[in-house]
The first five atom37 places (N, CA, C, CB, O) and aatype in JSON, in Angstrom:
{
  "aatype": [12, 15, 14, 7, 14, 3, 1, 0, 19, 10, 0, 19, 1, 7, 10, 3, 16, 3, 0, 0, 1, 16, 11, 19, 19, 0, 16, 10, 1, 7, 19, 0, 7, 19, 0, 15, 0, 3, 0, 5, 7, 3, 3, 5, 19, 10, 19, 16, 18, 3, 7, 7, 6, 19, 16, 19, 12, 3, 10, 9, 1, 0, 10, 1, 11, 10, 7, 13, 10, 0, 7, 12, 7],
  "atom_mask": [
    [1, 1, 1, 1, 1],
    [1, 1, 1, 1, 1],
    [1, 1, 1, 1, 1],
    [1, 1, 1, 0, 1],
    [1, 1, 1, 1, 1],
    [1, 1, 1, 1, 1],
    [1, 1, 1, 1, 1],
    [1, 1, 1, 1, 1],
    [1, 1, 1, 1, 1],
    [1, 1, 1, 1, 1],
    [1, 1, 1, 1, 1],
    [1, 1, 1, 1, 1],
    [1, 1, 1, 1, 1],
    [1, 1, 1, 0, 1],
    [1, 1, 1, 1, 1],
    [1, 1, 1, 1, 1],
    [1, 1, 1, 1, 1],
    [1, 1, 1, 1, 1],
    [1, 1, 1, 1, 1],
    [1, 1, 1, 1, 1],
    [1, 1, 1, 1, 1],
    [1, 1, 1, 1, 1],
    [1, 1, 1, 1, 1],
    [1, 1, 1, 1, 1],
    [1, 1, 1, 1, 1],
    [1, 1, 1, 1, 1],
    [1, 1, 1, 1, 1],
    [1, 1, 1, 1, 1],
    [1, 1, 1, 1, 1],
    [1, 1, 1, 0, 1],
    [1, 1, 1, 1, 1],
    [1, 1, 1, 1, 1],
    [1, 1, 1, 0, 1],
    [1, 1, 1, 1, 1],
    [1, 1, 1, 1, 1],
    [1, 1, 1, 1, 1],
    [1, 1, 1, 1, 1],
    [1, 1, 1, 1, 1],
    [1, 1, 1, 1, 1],
    [1, 1, 1, 1, 1],
    [1, 1, 1, 0, 1],
    [1, 1, 1, 1, 1],
    [1, 1, 1, 1, 1],
    [1, 1, 1, 1, 1],
    [1, 1, 1, 1, 1],
    [1, 1, 1, 1, 1],
    [1, 1, 1, 1, 1],
    [1, 1, 1, 1, 1],
    [1, 1, 1, 1, 1],
    [1, 1, 1, 1, 1],
    [1, 1, 1, 0, 1],
    [1, 1, 1, 0, 1],
    [1, 1, 1, 1, 1],
    [1, 1, 1, 1, 1],
    [1, 1, 1, 1, 1],
    [1, 1, 1, 1, 1],
    [1, 1, 1, 1, 1],
    [1, 1, 1, 1, 1],
    [1, 1, 1, 1, 1],
    [1, 1, 1, 1, 1],
    [1, 1, 1, 1, 1],
    [1, 1, 1, 1, 1],
    [1, 1, 1, 1, 1],
    [1, 1, 1, 1, 1],
    [1, 1, 1, 1, 1],
    [1, 1, 1, 1, 1],
    [1, 1, 1, 0, 1],
    [1, 1, 1, 1, 1],
    [1, 1, 1, 1, 1],
    [1, 1, 1, 1, 1],
    [1, 1, 1, 0, 1],
    [1, 1, 1, 1, 1],
    [1, 1, 1, 0, 1]
  ],
  "atom_positions": [
    [[-55.57, 47.85, -10.37], [-54.63, 47.47, -11.42], [-53.37, 48.32, -11.28], [-55.27, 47.64, -12.83], [-53.44, 49.55, -11.23]],
    [[-52.21, 47.67, -11.23], [-50.95, 48.4, -11.09], [-50.44, 48.82, -12.46], [-49.9, 47.54, -10.35], [-50.68, 48.13, -13.45]],
    [[-49.72, 49.93, -12.51], [-49.18, 50.37, -13.79], [-48.13, 49.39, -14.3], [-48.58, 51.78, -13.66], [-47.49, 48.68, -13.52]],
    [[-47.95, 49.37, -15.59], [-46.95, 48.48, -16.19], [-45.55, 49.01, -15.98], [0.0, 0.0, 0.0], [-45.36, 50.08, -15.4]],
    [[-44.58, 48.27, -16.45], [-43.19, 48.71, -16.31], [-42.91, 49.95, -17.16], [-42.23, 47.58, -16.7], [-43.61, 50.22, -18.14]],
    [[-41.9, 50.67, -16.76], [-41.46, 51.83, -17.54], [-40.61, 51.36, -18.7], [-40.67, 52.84, -16.65], [-39.97, 50.3, -18.64]],
    [[-40.59, 52.15, -19.76], [-39.77, 51.84, -20.93], [-39.05, 53.1, -21.38], [-40.64, 51.26, -22.09], [-39.57, 54.21, -21.28]],
    [[-37.84, 52.89, -21.86], [-37.06, 54.01, -22.4], [-36.26, 53.51, -23.59], [-36.12, 54.62, -21.32], [-35.77, 52.38, -23.61]],
    [[-36.14, 54.38, -24.57], [-35.25, 54.11, -25.7], [-34.02, 54.97, -25.48], [-35.94, 54.41, -27.09], [-34.09, 56.2, -25.46]],
    [[-32.87, 54.29, -25.32], [-31.61, 55.0, -25.13], [-30.85, 55.04, -26.44], [-30.76, 54.33, -24.03], [-30.7, 54.03, -27.12]],
    [[-30.39, 56.22, -26.78], [-29.5, 56.37, -27.93], [-28.08, 56.15, -27.41], [-29.66, 57.79, -28.62], [-27.63, 56.83, -26.49]],
    [[-27.38, 55.2, -28.03], [-26.03, 54.85, -27.56], [-25.08, 54.93, -28.74], [-26.01, 53.42, -26.93], [-25.24, 54.23, -29.74]],
    [[-24.1, 55.79, -28.62], [-23.1, 55.93, -29.68], [-22.1, 54.78, -29.6], [-22.37, 57.3, -29.59], [-21.58, 54.48, -28.52]],
    [[-21.83, 54.13, -30.73], [-20.83, 53.07, -30.76], [-21.39, 51.67, -30.74], [0.0, 0.0, 0.0], [-20.66, 50.72, -30.45]],
    [[-22.68, 51.52, -31.03], [-23.31, 50.19, -31.04], [-23.23, 49.53, -32.41], [-24.77, 50.3, -30.59], [-24.14, 48.81, -32.81]],
    [[-22.16, 49.77, -33.12], [-22.08, 49.31, -34.51], [-21.41, 47.95, -34.67], [-21.34, 50.32, -35.32], [-21.18, 47.51, -35.8]],
    [[-21.1, 47.28, -33.56], [-20.55, 45.92, -33.65], [-21.34, 44.99, -32.73], [-19.04, 45.91, -33.27], [-21.97, 45.43, -31.78]],
    [[-21.29, 43.7, -33.04], [-21.97, 42.72, -32.18], [-21.39, 42.75, -30.77], [-21.84, 41.32, -32.77], [-22.14, 42.64, -29.8]],
    [[-20.09, 42.9, -30.66], [-19.44, 42.91, -29.34], [-19.94, 44.09, -28.51], [-17.9, 42.98, -29.49], [-20.22, 43.94, -27.32]],
    [[-20.06, 45.26, -29.12], [-20.53, 46.44, -28.39], [-21.99, 46.26, -27.97], [-20.38, 47.7, -29.26], [-22.34, 46.56, -26.83]],
    [[-22.82, 45.77, -28.87], [-24.23, 45.54, -28.53], [-24.35, 44.55, -27.38], [-25.0, 45.03, -29.76], [-25.13, 44.76, -26.45]],
    [[-23.59, 43.46, -27.44], [-23.63, 42.44, -26.4], [-23.21, 43.03, -25.06], [-22.72, 41.25, -26.76], [-23.85, 42.76, -24.04]],
    [[-22.15, 43.81, -25.04], [-21.64, 44.41, -23.82], [-22.65, 45.39, -23.2], [-20.32, 45.13, -24.09], [-22.89, 45.37, -22.0]],
    [[-23.24, 46.23, -24.04], [-24.21, 47.23, -23.57], [-25.47, 46.54, -23.03], [-24.58, 48.21, -24.71], [-25.95, 46.88, -21.95]],
    [[-26.0, 45.6, -23.79], [-27.22, 44.9, -23.37], [-26.98, 44.13, -22.08], [-27.71, 43.94, -24.48], [-27.81, 44.17, -21.17]],
    [[-25.86, 43.44, -21.97], [-25.55, 42.68, -20.75], [-25.4, 43.61, -19.55], [-24.26, 41.87, -20.94], [-25.86, 43.28, -18.46]],
    [[-24.78, 44.74, -19.75], [-24.61, 45.7, -18.65], [-25.96, 46.22, -18.18], [-23.72, 46.86, -19.09], [-26.22, 46.27, -16.98]],
    [[-26.82, 46.6, -19.11], [-28.13, 47.12, -18.73], [-28.97, 46.05, -18.05], [-28.86, 47.66, -19.95], [-29.67, 46.34, -17.08]],
    [[-28.91, 44.84, -18.54], [-29.68, 43.75, -17.92], [-29.19, 43.46, -16.51], [-29.59, 42.48, -18.77], [-29.94, 42.92, -15.69]],
    [[-27.95, 43.8, -16.23], [-27.38, 43.57, -14.91], [-27.71, 44.64, -13.88], [0.0, 0.0, 0.0], [-27.41, 44.49, -12.7]],
    [[-28.33, 45.73, -14.33], [-28.71, 46.81, -13.41], [-29.98, 46.4, -12.66], [-28.93, 48.16, -14.19], [-30.96, 45.97, -13.26]],
    [[-29.94, 46.53, -11.33], [-31.11, 46.18, -10.51], [-32.32, 46.99, -10.96], [-30.82, 46.43, -9.01], [-32.25, 48.22, -11.1]],
    [[-33.43, 46.31, -11.19], [-34.66, 46.97, -11.62], [-34.91, 46.89, -13.11], [0.0, 0.0, 0.0], [-36.01, 47.22, -13.57]],
    [[-33.92, 46.45, -13.88], [-34.1, 46.31, -15.33], [-34.69, 44.93, -15.64], [-32.75, 46.52, -16.09], [-34.13, 43.91, -15.25]],
    [[-35.82, 44.93, -16.34], [-36.48, 43.68, -16.72], [-35.94, 43.16, -18.05], [-38.0, 43.88, -16.81], [-35.79, 41.95, -18.23]],
    [[-35.65, 44.07, -18.98], [-35.12, 43.65, -20.27], [-34.4, 44.81, -20.95], [-36.25, 43.12, -21.18], [-34.65, 45.98, -20.67]],
    [[-33.49, 44.45, -21.84], [-32.77, 45.43, -22.66], [-32.49, 44.75, -23.99], [-31.44, 45.92, -21.96], [-31.94, 43.65, -24.03]],
    [[-32.88, 45.41, -25.07], [-32.71, 44.84, -26.4], [-32.22, 45.9, -27.37], [-34.03, 44.23, -26.9], [-32.8, 46.98, -27.47]],
    [[-31.15, 45.57, -28.09], [-30.61, 46.49, -29.09], [-31.62, 46.65, -30.22], [-29.25, 45.98, -29.64], [-32.23, 45.68, -30.67]],
    [[-31.77, 47.87, -30.67], [-32.68, 48.22, -31.75], [-31.88, 48.88, -32.87], [-33.83, 49.16, -31.25], [-31.99, 50.09, -33.09]],
    [[-31.09, 48.1, -33.57], [-30.25, 48.67, -34.62], [-28.89, 49.08, -34.09], [0.0, 0.0, 0.0], [-28.44, 48.59, -33.06]],
    [[-28.25, 49.98, -34.82], [-26.87, 50.35, -34.51], [-26.73, 51.5, -33.52], [-26.17, 50.7, -35.75], [-25.61, 51.91, -33.23]],
    [[-27.83, 52.04, -33.01], [-27.66, 53.17, -32.11], [-28.72, 53.31, -31.03], [-27.63, 54.41, -32.9], [-28.77, 54.34, -30.36]],
    [[-29.57, 52.31, -30.85], [-30.6, 52.42, -29.83], [-30.79, 51.12, -29.06], [-31.91, 52.84, -30.46], [-30.6, 50.02, -29.59]],
    [[-31.17, 51.27, -27.8], [-31.48, 50.12, -26.95], [-32.81, 50.41, -26.27], [-30.35, 49.85, -25.89], [-33.0, 51.47, -25.68]],
    [[-33.74, 49.47, -26.36], [-35.02, 49.57, -25.68], [-34.88, 48.89, -24.32], [-36.18, 48.93, -26.52], [-34.52, 47.71, -24.24]],
    [[-35.16, 49.64, -23.25], [-35.01, 49.12, -21.9], [-36.37, 49.15, -21.2], [-33.96, 49.94, -21.1], [-37.06, 50.17, -21.2]],
    [[-36.74, 48.03, -20.6], [-37.93, 47.94, -19.77], [-37.44, 47.81, -18.33], [-38.85, 46.72, -20.19], [-36.61, 46.96, -18.03]],
    [[-37.96, 48.66, -17.45], [-37.42, 48.72, -16.1], [-38.48, 49.14, -15.1], [-36.24, 49.69, -16.03], [-39.56, 49.6, -15.47]],
    [[-38.17, 48.96, -13.83], [-39.03, 49.38, -12.73], [-38.56, 50.75, -12.27], [-39.0, 48.34, -11.55], [-37.49, 50.89, -11.67]],
    [[-39.37, 51.77, -12.57], [-39.01, 53.14, -12.22], [-38.9, 53.39, -10.73], [0.0, 0.0, 0.0], [-38.36, 54.42, -10.31]],
    [[-39.4, 52.47, -9.92], [-39.26, 52.6, -8.47], [-37.89, 52.16, -7.98], [0.0, 0.0, 0.0], [-37.49, 52.46, -6.86]],
    [[-37.17, 51.44, -8.83], [-35.84, 50.93, -8.46], [-34.69, 51.63, -9.17], [-35.77, 49.47, -8.74], [-33.59, 51.74, -8.62]],
    [[-34.94, 52.08, -10.38], [-33.85, 52.63, -11.19], [-34.4, 53.76, -12.06], [-33.21, 51.52, -12.08], [-35.57, 53.75, -12.45]],
    [[-33.55, 54.73, -12.35], [-33.94, 55.85, -13.21], [-33.21, 55.74, -14.55], [-33.64, 57.21, -12.52], [-32.23, 55.01, -14.68]],
    [[-33.69, 56.48, -15.51], [-33.02, 56.52, -16.81], [-31.59, 57.04, -16.64], [-33.8, 57.4, -17.81], [-30.67, 56.57, -17.31]],
    [[-31.41, 57.99, -15.75], [-30.06, 58.52, -15.52], [-29.14, 57.44, -14.99], [-30.09, 59.71, -14.55], [-27.95, 57.41, -15.33]],
    [[-29.66, 56.54, -14.14], [-28.85, 55.41, -13.65], [-28.4, 54.54, -14.82], [-29.65, 54.56, -12.63], [-27.26, 54.08, -14.85]],
    [[-29.29, 54.31, -15.77], [-28.97, 53.48, -16.94], [-27.89, 54.16, -17.78], [-30.24, 53.23, -17.8], [-26.94, 53.52, -18.23]],
    [[-28.04, 55.45, -17.99], [-27.07, 56.22, -18.77], [-25.7, 56.2, -18.08], [-27.55, 57.68, -18.98], [-24.67, 56.05, -18.74]],
    [[-25.7, 56.35, -16.76], [-24.43, 56.32, -16.0], [-23.74, 54.96, -16.14], [-24.69, 56.63, -14.51], [-22.52, 54.9, -16.28]],
    [[-24.52, 53.89, -16.1], [-23.94, 52.54, -16.24], [-23.24, 52.4, -17.59], [-25.04, 51.45, -16.09], [-22.18, 51.78, -17.67]],
    [[-23.82, 52.97, -18.63], [-23.21, 52.89, -19.96], [-22.0, 53.81, -20.07], [-24.23, 53.23, -21.04], [-21.02, 53.47, -20.72]],
    [[-22.07, 54.96, -19.45], [-20.93, 55.89, -19.48], [-19.72, 55.28, -18.78], [-21.31, 57.24, -18.8], [-18.59, 55.53, -19.19]],
    [[-19.95, 54.48, -17.74], [-18.84, 53.8, -17.05], [-18.12, 52.84, -17.98], [-19.34, 53.05, -15.81], [-16.93, 52.57, -17.8]],
    [[-18.84, 52.32, -18.98], [-18.24, 51.43, -19.98], [-17.52, 52.2, -21.08], [-19.3, 50.54, -20.59], [-16.78, 51.63, -21.88]],
    [[-17.75, 53.52, -21.11], [-17.13, 54.34, -22.15], [-18.04, 54.67, -23.31], [0.0, 0.0, 0.0], [-17.58, 55.19, -24.33]],
    [[-19.34, 54.38, -23.18], [-20.3, 54.68, -24.24], [-21.01, 55.99, -23.93], [-21.33, 53.54, -24.4], [-21.36, 56.25, -22.78]],
    [[-21.23, 56.79, -24.95], [-22.03, 58.0, -24.81], [-23.49, 57.58, -24.99], [-21.61, 59.12, -25.85], [-23.82, 56.92, -25.98]],
    [[-24.34, 57.95, -24.06], [-25.74, 57.55, -24.12], [-26.63, 58.69, -23.66], [-25.98, 56.31, -23.26], [-26.21, 59.56, -22.9]],
    [[-27.87, 58.66, -24.14], [-28.87, 59.65, -23.76], [-30.24, 59.12, -24.19], [0.0, 0.0, 0.0], [-30.35, 58.02, -24.74]],
    [[-31.25, 59.91, -23.93], [-32.61, 59.52, -24.34], [-32.69, 59.57, -25.87], [-33.69, 60.46, -23.68], [-32.27, 60.55, -26.5]],
    [[-33.24, 58.53, -26.45], [-33.33, 58.43, -27.91], [-34.56, 59.01, -28.49], [0.0, 0.0, 0.0], [-34.74, 58.99, -29.71]]
  ]
}
């Protein structure tokens, strides 16, 4: 039996509008190895990903390139 996908909750500053949530979720979903990304309120995103393809730091870097401050939630 293979292990399931990895999951991380990212705390993202500035997710207080629909436009920001849409942009962040779309960006994370576009990262190779990410299976899903869903906003969890105004400051968190739940990401399911393949840890063999992408790291949490890669996800944080992708959001920082957009101008969002992000870290482990």
